[in-house]
C-alpha positions as CSV (number, residue, x, y, z in Angstrom):
1,M,109.7,-34.7,-80.2
2,D,111.1,-37.9,-78.8
3,N,109.0,-41.0,-77.9
4,Y,109.2,-40.4,-74.1
5,L,107.7,-37.0,-74.4
6,K,104.9,-38.3,-76.7
7,I,104.2,-41.1,-74.2
8,G,104.2,-38.6,-71.3
9,L,101.8,-36.3,-73.1
10,F,99.5,-39.2,-74.1
11,V,99.4,-40.5,-70.5
12,A,98.8,-36.9,-69.1
13,G,96.0,-36.4,-71.7
14,L,94.4,-39.7,-70.8
15,L,94.5,-39.0,-67.1
16,A,93.1,-35.5,-67.7
17,G,90.3,-37.0,-69.8
18,M,89.5,-39.6,-67.2
19,F,89.4,-36.8,-64.5
20,V,87.1,-34.6,-66.6
21,Y,84.8,-37.5,-67.4
22,S,84.6,-38.7,-63.8
23,K,84.2,-35.1,-62.4
24,F,81.7,-33.8,-64.9
25,F,80.0,-36.7,-66.8
26,V,79.5,-39.5,-64.3
27,P,76.2,-39.2,-62.4
28,E,76.3,-39.0,-58.6
29,F,74.5,-41.5,-56.4
30,T,73.2,-40.4,-53.0
31,T,71.7,-42.9,-50.5
32,E,69.1,-41.6,-48.2
33,Y,67.9,-43.5,-45.1
34,V,64.3,-42.9,-44.1
35,E,62.8,-44.1,-40.8
36,K,59.1,-44.2,-40.3
37,I,57.4,-44.9,-37.0
38,V,53.8,-46.2,-37.2
39,I,51.7,-46.2,-34.0
40,D,48.8,-48.6,-33.9
41,T,46.4,-48.6,-31.0
42,A,44.3,-51.7,-30.3
43,Y,41.8,-52.2,-27.4
44,K,41.7,-55.3,-25.2
45,E,38.5,-56.1,-23.4
46,Y,38.8,-56.8,-19.6
47,R,35.8,-58.1,-17.7
48,E,35.9,-59.4,-14.2
49,K,33.2,-60.2,-11.6
50,Y,33.8,-61.5,-8.1
51,L,31.9,-61.8,-4.9
52,V,33.5,-60.0,-1.9
53,D,33.9,-62.7,0.8
54,S,35.6,-60.6,3.4
55,I,32.7,-58.4,4.6
56,S,33.3,-57.0,8.0
57,K,31.3,-54.5,10.1
58,S,32.1,-51.9,12.8
59,S,29.8,-50.3,15.2
60,L,29.0,-46.6,14.9
61,S,26.8,-46.4,18.0
62,D,29.1,-43.8,19.5
63,S,28.5,-41.7,16.4
64,V,24.7,-41.9,16.0
65,E,24.1,-38.2,16.6
66,F,26.8,-37.3,14.1
67,Y,25.3,-39.3,11.3
68,K,21.8,-38.2,12.3
69,S,23.0,-34.6,11.7
70,K,24.9,-35.5,8.6
71,Y,22.1,-37.3,6.8
72,E,19.2,-35.4,8.4
73,K,17.5,-34.4,5.2
74,K,17.8,-37.9,3.6
75,L,16.6,-39.6,6.7
76,R,13.6,-37.4,6.9
77,E,12.7,-37.9,3.2
78,K,12.9,-41.7,3.5
79,N,11.3,-41.7,7.0
80,I,14.2,-43.5,8.6
81,K,15.0,-43.5,12.3
82,I,18.5,-44.4,13.4
83,V,18.8,-46.5,16.6
84,H,21.8,-47.7,18.5
85,D,22.8,-51.2,17.3
86,T,23.1,-52.3,20.9
87,V,19.4,-52.6,20.9
88,F,19.6,-55.6,18.6
89,N,22.4,-57.4,20.3
90,D,21.4,-61.1,20.5
91,K,17.8,-60.3,19.6
92,P,16.0,-60.9,16.3
93,F,14.8,-57.8,14.4
94,E,12.9,-57.0,11.3
95,A,14.5,-55.3,8.3
96,P,13.5,-54.9,4.7
97,L,15.4,-56.9,2.1
98,R,16.9,-54.5,-0.4
99,R,19.3,-54.5,-3.3
100,F,21.7,-51.6,-4.1
101,T,23.5,-51.3,-7.4
102,G,25.7,-48.6,-8.9
103,S,28.8,-47.9,-10.9
104,K,31.8,-45.6,-11.0
105,P,33.3,-44.6,-14.4
106,F,37.1,-44.6,-14.8
107,L,39.4,-43.8,-17.6
108,Y,39.1,-47.1,-19.5
109,G,35.7,-48.4,-18.2
110,N,33.4,-48.8,-15.3
111,T,33.4,-50.6,-11.9
112,S,30.0,-51.7,-10.7
113,F,28.7,-53.1,-7.5
114,D,25.6,-55.1,-6.6
115,A,24.8,-55.4,-2.9
116,T,22.1,-57.1,-0.9
117,V,21.1,-55.5,2.4
118,A,18.7,-56.6,5.2
119,G,19.5,-54.4,8.1
120,E,23.1,-55.5,7.5
121,L,25.1,-56.0,4.4
122,L,24.6,-59.6,3.3
123,D,26.8,-59.7,0.2
124,I,28.3,-57.5,-2.3
125,E,29.5,-58.3,-5.8
126,L,32.0,-56.1,-7.8
127,S,32.3,-56.1,-11.6
128,N,35.0,-54.5,-13.8
129,N,34.3,-53.8,-17.4
130,F,37.3,-52.1,-19.0
131,R,38.5,-51.5,-22.5
132,I,42.3,-51.1,-22.1
133,P,44.3,-49.7,-25.1
134,T,47.4,-51.6,-26.3
135,I,49.8,-49.4,-28.2
136,T,52.1,-50.9,-30.7
137,N,55.0,-49.1,-32.3
138,T,56.2,-50.3,-35.7
139,I,59.5,-48.9,-37.0
140,T,60.1,-49.2,-40.7
141,K,63.4,-48.4,-42.2
142,E,63.6,-47.5,-45.9
143,T,66.6,-47.0,-48.1
144,R,66.3,-44.8,-51.1
145,T,69.0,-44.0,-53.8
146,V,68.9,-40.6,-55.4
147,I,70.6,-40.2,-58.8
148,K,72.0,-36.8,-59.7
149,P,72.2,-36.9,-63.6
150,S,75.2,-35.6,-65.4
151,G,76.1,-35.5,-69.1
152,L,76.6,-33.6,-72.4
153,Y,73.8,-33.5,-74.9
154,G,73.9,-32.4,-78.5
155,A,71.0,-30.6,-80.1
156,F,69.8,-29.7,-83.6
157,G,66.9,-27.3,-84.3
158,V,65.6,-24.6,-86.6
159,R,64.7,-21.0,-86.2
160,A,61.7,-19.6,-88.1
161,G,62.0,-16.1,-89.5
162,D,61.9,-14.1,-92.7
163,Q,59.7,-16.8,-94.3
164,Q,62.5,-19.3,-94.1
165,L,64.0,-21.8,-91.6
166,T,67.5,-21.4,-90.3
167,P,69.2,-24.5,-88.9
168,L,70.7,-24.3,-85.4
169,L,73.3,-26.5,-83.8
170,G,73.7,-26.6,-80.0
171,A,74.9,-28.5,-77.0
172,T,73.8,-28.7,-73.3
173,Y,75.8,-29.8,-70.4
174,L,73.7,-31.0,-67.4
175,K,75.0,-31.4,-63.9
176,D,72.5,-32.3,-61.2
177,K,70.2,-29.2,-60.9
178,S,72.1,-26.8,-63.2
179,M,72.9,-26.7,-66.9
180,I,75.0,-24.8,-69.4
181,Y,73.7,-24.5,-73.0
182,Y,75.2,-23.2,-76.3
183,N,73.5,-22.6,-79.7
184,Y,75.0,-21.6,-83.0
185,D,73.0,-20.1,-85.8
186,L,74.4,-21.4,-89.1
187,K,72.9,-18.6,-91.2
188,L,73.6,-15.6,-89.0
189,R,76.7,-17.2,-87.6
190,S,75.7,-16.0,-84.2
191,H,76.3,-17.6,-80.9
192,Q,74.0,-18.0,-77.9
193,A,75.1,-19.3,-74.5
194,G,73.5,-19.4,-71.0
195,I,73.1,-21.0,-67.6
196,G,70.0,-22.6,-66.2
197,V,69.0,-23.8,-62.7
198,K,66.2,-26.1,-61.7
199,I,63.5,-24.2,-59.9
200,I,60.8,-26.7,-59.4
201,G,60.4,-30.5,-59.9
202,R,62.2,-33.5,-58.5
């Protein structure tokens, strides 16, 4: 065999060995990108109170009979008699001084009013008391590298039987989630081989 053939076989064997090593014995690395979105809700207090300074009135004299009928029961219970406001034009009149308060609930709080009345509306104050949610989205990106193991493992063990121990020689090839194993019984000169696959576990 000439030198060129020897060199060619050596190079071919080296390349074949490198291919087998990289294909079956080098572990694989897989990069996973995980994105997490965290939603955080905080609440902001909003309070406001202001006096309404644009109070206006309109006459309902033409509708007295309508409102008498509409509020008939309430007027009778409170012993109230409705008269035309034209009676009081440019003339003093007596009226009780009263205060009216109330509130209306909304989605994020309440709006309240406080009014002073003496025959006419003297003033009215409005108050807002809200608890408004502020939603914050936090996006977290995480990079995780997963290693898929690969390699050839040698093994030595014993088999118990017939009141004596028999030595065993073996080898296991692992590739990610599968494996191929081989055992040789030195006494019986028997061979064992099989394939295994990962069922549970990370």
